[in-house]
C-alpha positions in Angstrom: 153.9 164.9 207.2 154.8 161.0 207.4 152.4 160.4 204.5 153.9 163.1 202.3 157.4 161.7 203.1 156.2 158.2 202.1 154.7 159.5 198.7 158.0 161.3 197.8 159.9 158.2 198.6 157.5 156.0 196.6 158.0 158.6 193.5 161.7 158.7 194.0 162.0 154.9 194.0 159.9 154.3 191.1 162.2 156.8 189.0 165.4 155.4 190.3 163.9 151.8 189.2 163.1 153.2 185.7 166.7 154.5 185.4 168.3 151.4 186.3 165.9 149.4 184.0 166.7 151.9 181.1 170.4 151.5 181.7 170.3 147.6 181.7 168.3 147.7 178.4 170.7 150.2 176.9 173.9 148.1 177.7 172.4 144.8 176.8 172.4 145.7 173.2 175.6 145.5 171.1 176.8 149.1 170.1 177.2 147.5 166.4 173.5 146.6 166.3 172.4 149.9 167.6 174.3 152.1 165.2 174.7 149.7 162.2 173.9 151.2 158.8 172.2 149.1 156.4 174.4 147.9 153.6 174.5 149.0 150.2 175.9 146.2 148.1 177.4 146.7 144.8 178.3 143.9 142.6 181.3 143.3 140.4 181.1 140.9 137.2 180.4 137.3 138.2 182.8 134.7 137.6 182.6 130.9 137.4 183.2 130.6 141.0 180.4 133.0 142.2 179.9 136.8 142.7 181.6 139.3 144.8 180.0 142.4 146.4 181.2 145.3 148.4 179.4 147.7 150.7 179.4 151.3 149.6 178.6 152.2 153.1 181.5 150.5 154.8 184.3 152.6 152.7 186.8 154.2 155.1 190.3 155.7 154.4 192.8 154.3 156.4 195.9 156.3 158.1 198.2 154.9 155.5 196.0 156.0 152.6 194.8 152.5 151.8 190.9 151.8 151.7 189.0 149.7 154.1 185.8 148.1 152.7 183.5 145.2 153.6 183.0 142.7 150.8 180.9 139.5 150.4 181.7 136.5 148.2 178.6 134.4 147.2 179.7 130.8 145.7 178.2 129.8 142.6 176.9 126.6 144.3 175.9 126.7 148.0 176.0 123.8 150.6 176.3 123.4 154.2 180.0 123.8 153.7 179.9 126.6 151.1 178.3 129.7 152.3 178.6 133.5 151.8 181.7 134.6 153.1 182.3 138.2 154.4 185.7 140.0 154.2 186.9 143.1 155.7 189.6 144.1 153.2 192.2 147.1 152.9 192.9 148.0 149.1 196.0 149.8 148.2 194.7 151.6 145.0 198.6 153.1 144.1 200.2 149.4 144.3 197.2 147.4 143.2 197.5 145.2 146.3 195.0 144.0 148.9 194.9 142.5 152.5 192.1 140.6 154.1 192.2 142.0 157.6 188.9 139.7 158.7 187.2 136.8 157.0 183.9 135.6 158.6 180.4 134.3 157.9 178.7 136.0 160.7 179.0 139.8 161.2 178.7 139.6 165.0 181.9 137.5 165.1 184.6 140.0 163.8 188.2 139.9 164.8 190.4 142.4 162.7 194.0 141.7 162.0 195.6 144.8 160.9 198.9 143.0 160.5 197.7 140.9 157.5 200.2 140.8 154.7 199.5 142.7 151.5 198.9 140.5 148.6 198.8 140.8 144.6 195.2 139.8 143.3 197.1 137.2 141.0 194.2 137.8 138.2 191.5 136.9 140.4 188.7 138.8 138.4 186.4 139.0 141.5 189.1 140.7 143.7 190.2 142.9 140.7 186.7 143.9 140.1 186.2 145.1 143.8 189.5 146.8 143.6 188.6 148.7 140.5 185.4 149.9 141.5 186.4 150.9 145.1 189.5 152.8 143.7 187.3 154.7 141.2 184.6 155.4 143.8 187.1 156.6 146.3 189.1 158.7 144.1 
């Protein structure tokens, strides 16, 4: 009787230990990395300053009707100072305006600012290219 009780206790202890280790491993990985979709970058015509891409998988319709998209700027010349810059931008297709709700160089360090001001692209061909393609794709 005592030996059977020890065996049951040992099996139960192993299962509890395995469960605890599984929970620790599960919560140690950031959710974004677990469920992240691969990017599908779409390029717009290059300019003298560099290249602009937007991620087809990141498109999301906001409550106000604007479209949110992840965008990446790749400068023409790269150095330690100039590097790829990622933007989360909202695009208002009807008013032809945009706002950068996040600007970052590392996808793990993101902080959205949903109160950013709407801007006119002021003839910036890269921004206009992203806006044009995203609005055509979304409509």
